[in-house]
C-alpha positions in Angstrom: -63.6 -41.8 29.4 -66.1 -39.3 28.1 -66.3 -41.1 24.8 -67.0 -44.4 26.6 -69.8 -42.8 28.7 -71.3 -41.2 25.8 -71.2 -44.4 23.8 -73.0 -46.3 26.6 -75.7 -43.7 26.9 -76.1 -43.6 23.1 -76.4 -47.3 22.9 -78.9 -47.4 25.9 -81.0 -44.7 24.2 -81.0 -46.6 21.0 -82.1 -49.9 22.7 -84.9 -47.9 24.5 -86.1 -46.2 21.4 -86.2 -49.4 19.4 -88.0 -51.3 22.2 -90.3 -48.9 24.0 -93.4 -51.0 23.9 -91.7 -54.2 25.0 -89.9 -52.5 27.8 -92.9 -50.8 29.1 -95.0 -54.0 29.0 -92.1 -55.9 30.6 -91.9 -53.3 33.5 -95.6 -53.4 34.2 -95.7 -57.1 34.1 -92.7 -57.4 36.5 -94.1 -55.0 39.1 -97.4 -56.9 39.0 -95.6 -60.2 39.4 -93.7 -58.9 42.5 -97.0 -58.0 44.2 -98.7 -61.3 43.3 -95.7 -63.5 44.2 -95.4 -61.8 47.6 -99.0 -62.2 48.4 -99.3 -65.8 47.2 -96.2 -66.9 49.1 -97.3 -65.3 52.3 -100.8 -66.7 52.1 -100.3 -70.1 50.6 -96.8 -71.0 51.7 -96.9 -69.2 55.0 -93.5 -67.8 54.7 -92.2 -64.6 56.2 -92.4 -61.3 54.3 -88.6 -61.2 53.8 -88.5 -64.6 52.3 -91.5 -63.9 50.1 -89.9 -60.6 49.0 -86.6 -62.3 48.1 -88.4 -64.8 46.0 -90.7 -62.3 44.5 -87.8 -60.2 43.3 -85.5 -62.9 41.9 -88.0 -65.1 40.2 -89.8 -62.3 38.4 -86.5 -60.8 37.1 -85.8 -64.1 35.4 -89.3 -64.1 34.1 -89.0 -60.5 32.9 -86.0 -61.5 30.7 -87.8 -64.4 29.4 -91.0 -62.3 28.7 -88.9 -59.6 26.8 -87.3 -62.2 24.6 -90.6 -63.8 24.0 -92.3 -60.5 23.2 -89.7 -59.5 20.8 -89.9 -62.8 19.0 -93.7 -62.6 18.9 -93.8 -59.0 17.7 -91.2 -59.9 14.9 -93.5 -62.8 13.7 -96.7 -60.6 13.8 -95.2 -58.0 11.5 -94.6 -60.6 8.7 
């Protein structure tokens, strides 16, 4: 079990070290998106805070995955 745990942490550390910039930008983008989505839904769609919160969490998480993939692709093309 120790080998498995060590392997998971080593893999996670390698992924983080190889993607620091993209991961940080993705996190900042996602937090901002949460706040913007909650505000917009409550003001424009006139939904409750809990409904806005649910949508604001689920939808940006999907966008975060998309943005990460887009950023990695973009960065790989800009190096060439």
